[in-house]
C-alpha positions, 0 to 999 in steps of 0.5 A, a space after each residue: 500499499 502506499 503510506 498514509 500522508 495527511 494533506 492539507 485541505 486547499 482552498 476554495 478555487 483549488 483544482 482537484 488535481 492538487 488534493 488528495 484522491 480519497 477521503 473517507 469519513 464518518 460521522 458519529 451520531 450525536 457527536 457532531 464531530 468528524 473522525 479521524 480521516 483515511 486519505 490516499 497519497 495523490 502520487 498513488 492515484 496519478 500512478 494507477 494505484 490502490 493506496 492503503 484503505 483506498 479505491 480500487 484501481 484498473 491495472 493500466 489504460 489498457 485494462 481500463 478501456 477494454 473494461 469500458 468496452 466490455 461494458 459497452 458491447 454486450 447481448 444488446 449489440 447482437 440482439 437489440 441493435 439488428 432488432 431496431 434495425 429490422 423494426 425501423 427500415 434497415 438503413 433508415 435507422 442508422 441514420 439518427 444513430 450515427 448522428 446520436 453517436 457523434 453529437 450525443 453519445 461520445 460527448 456523454 462518454 467523455 462527460 462520465 469518464 472525466 466526472 468519475 475519474 477527477 472525483 475518485 467517487 462512485 455515481 451517487 457520492 459523485 452526484 452529492 459531491 457536484 451539488 449537495 442534495 442531488 445524491 437522489 439523482 445518483 440513486 435513480 441512475 443506478 437502480 436503473 441500471 439494476 432494474 436493466 440488469 434483471 431483465 438482461 441477465 434473463 436473456 443471458 439464462 436463454 444463451 446458457 439453455 442454447 449453449 447446453 443444447 449445443 451438444 445434441 446432435 443434430 442440433 434440436 432447432 435443425 429438426 424442429 425449426 428455429 421459431 419452433 425451439 424458441 417457443 419450446 424454451 420460452 414456453 411464452 403464455 398468451 398475455 402477462 396476465 397468464 404467469 404460468 409459473 416458472 420455466 425450470 431451465 431458464 430458471 436455473 440459468 438465471 440462478 447462474 447468470 447472477 452467481 456468476 455476476 456476484 463473483 465478478 463484482 466482488 473481485 473489484 477492478 481487478 476481477 473485472 479486468 481479468 474477465 474482459 480480458 479473458 473474454 472480450 477478444 473472441 466475440 470480434 472473431 465469432 462474428 467475422 467468421 459467421 459473416 464471411 459464411 453468410 456472405 457466401 449464401 444465396 440471398 445474402 447480398 439482398 439482406 445486406 442491401 436491406 440493411 443498408 439501404 434506408 426507408 425514408 418513409 419510416 421517418 414520416 410513419 414512426 417518428 419515434 425512430 429518434 429516441 429509439 436511435 438515442 436510447 440505443 447508443 446510450 444502452 450501447 455505450 452505457 451512458 447516464 446509468 452510473 457504469 462509466 463513472 463508476 468505472 472511470 472513478 477506478 483510474 488514476 487521474 492522469 489516465 487519457 479520457 478523451 481518447 478512451 472514450 472515442 475508442 470505446 464509443 466507436 468499437 460499440 458501434 462498430 460491433 453493433 454493425 457487424 452483429 447487424 451484417 450478419 443477422 441481415 445476410 442470414 435474413 436474405 438467405 432465410 427469405 431466398 429459401 423460404 421465398 419470402 419478403 425479408 420482413 416477412 421471415 421472422 416476426 422480429 422482437 426479443 426472439 429475432 437473435 434466438 431465430 436467425 442465429 441458430 439458423 446461422 450457425 447450423 449452416 456452418 461446417 462442424 455445427 455444433 462445434 460453431 453454435 457451442 462457440 457462438 453461444 458462449 460467445 453471446 454469454 460472454 459478451 452479455 456476461 461482461 455487461 451484466 457485471 458492469 450493470 450490478 457494479 455501480 448499485 453496489 459501489 455506491 451502496 458500499 460507499 454510502 454504508 462505509 460512511 454512514 454513522 455507527 448504529 445497529 446494523 453497523 455497531 462494530 468495526 467488524 461489521 463493517 469490515 464484512 461490507 465489502 463481502 456482504 453488500 454485493 451478495 445481498 444485492 446480486 441475491 435481490 436481483 435474482 429473487 425479484 427478476 424471476 418474473 423474467 424467466 416465468 412462462 409470461 416472461 418475454 412480455 416483462 422482458 419486452 415491457 422493461 427494455 421498451 420503458 427503462 432504456 428509453 425513458 430513464 437513460 435519456 432523463 439521467 443524461 439530461 440530469 447529468 448535463 444540467 447538474 454539470 453545466 448549472 452547478 459546477 461549470 463546464 468550462 472549469 471542468 475541461 480546464 481541470 482535465 485538460 491539466 490532469 490528462 495532457 490532452 488537447 480538449 475541444 473546449 468550446 464544441 464540448 461545452 455547447 454540446 453538454 450545456 446546449 445541444 445535448 439538453 434541447 435534443 434529449 428534452 425535445 425527444 422525451 416529450 415527443 415520446 411521451 406524447 407518442 405513448 399517449 396516443 399509442 399504448 405500447 404493444 396493445 397490452 392491458 393498462 395495468 401493465 403498461 403502467 408497470 412500465 412507466 413505473 420502471 421507466 420514470 419511477 426511479 427518478 422520483 428519488 431525485 425529489 425524494 431524497 432531498 425532501 427527506 433530507 430537509 425533513 431530517 435537518 428540522 426533525 434532528 437537535 443540534 449537536 452538543 454546544 448548538 453546533 452543526 456541521 454543515 456544507 459550505 462554499 462551492 469548493 473544487 472537485 478534490 475531497 477536502 481533509 480537516 482543516 484548521 481554522 486559520 482565523 477566528 471567524 470559521 465558516 458560516 455553520 462554525 462560530 469563532 467558539 465552536 470546538 468543531 474543524 470547519 468542513 467544505 461543502 465538497 469535502 468530508 461533510 459532502 462523503 459524511 452522508 452520501 446518500 443526502 439524507 
């Protein structure tokens, strides 16, 4: 570990790069004072090391970029992106998607990497740090990520079922047909009101997925880094091999042409194509969900941010395009064999990947080997993303509990020492138990509902909130100046400032309200009202925490009496990014929360007091 060094707090206006990396402070209930702090040496952060008692660190920038690509490239690239291209006229969907990549996704990835790296905090603590009382917004983001992980892991359970079936000879979907076999696996009911009980094979796979996610998160940054280095390279080679095979089949050119040729009429018939494209690219790069800020916080402060963001964003989109090329090439061949138009070959939706890809691997030589390799690849892709989805809420809960006052649940240091083991275990156990609805016989209906509302609405709202929080409460130019000084990169200050401060908030606001109107005019999927209402609750409900947490904090301040002597610690000043230590007053005036006769040390707004109550209550 790095020796602990006491560094005096920088006065207001100092840049965060001149401050310590991490300060962990606990507030004793009723004591009204700050306890001893635990600081890392600043040099350790720049070297990418974890100091004694500090945050985990990536082994190198290569591991960080690879882990971020692993978070971005997942099952959604192979399943969700081709599905949206299929539903929105092929090449027509690529137009808003590419615009969203350049003008919204890459700037948002830069922003989230920068925030995590410069503050060295998880997502919730970061929001509280930028704006006291904004912790509720952070909790909304990580809760939304957790909700996505629940149905996402159900899709990985399907992958495991297909992976196990790959050892059978002949492959079961070659005897029954891909559509019939998928129906046999899902055992889908006619509607969500007919639950039908759990599907045993899917339930077992779902439990295994959550166990593997727990082991990945439990290992911290080193565990995630090891996982992605092992799993990430294979998917590119598997998809390239499938693409080479696909282009040799009759009709493949028609499928590729359908993907790359825009159907301009879609823009008039389906105006929601714009928000679908933005939500897909945000979902793809994991923007607005707390994952990128959490991963960025495992960096040293000197790691390159802009170049990493560009690499991660383009890697995600190129892999999505590669997946779509494979899907549409095989769709073209299936349409040729069945003598049907491409749009009539499969019904689309969640089943698309599980109908096209099984057919594709069955056409390969040594089809059992290719089937096993493909579904193992698909599972590996999804697992790296699933780990990144449960990491933010786990890290945020750990930060909160480690800085919380001692109470009945945290009455001893022994209990606090067990938190890194217990919190991930309880989070993943809760995720498994409350997500069993997705592996029931009505599970496909619930997956479609959650996949429609959560990525489309929650990611848009959280990204919008991040831009407003940064622009209005800290300052875009100030952030970019500190980022350039810390990383040495040449930052395009003015373009990024315009994008973060104006273009992205305006675009996201317009798309959100336009989609609200569209959803009201045409309820999703023709489902019952009660079912659609649950979707709205999942997609918008977490954002109520942005209002509820500050309200609870205000109520708590009114209810709790002052500390002994009539003093109460309060946040003061605006400060800079760095977490302050406990400065000794240099004058007799103190701060607005500390009179001259106060025995308490001063507390900076973004320092000890900001971390003392991470949750904001």
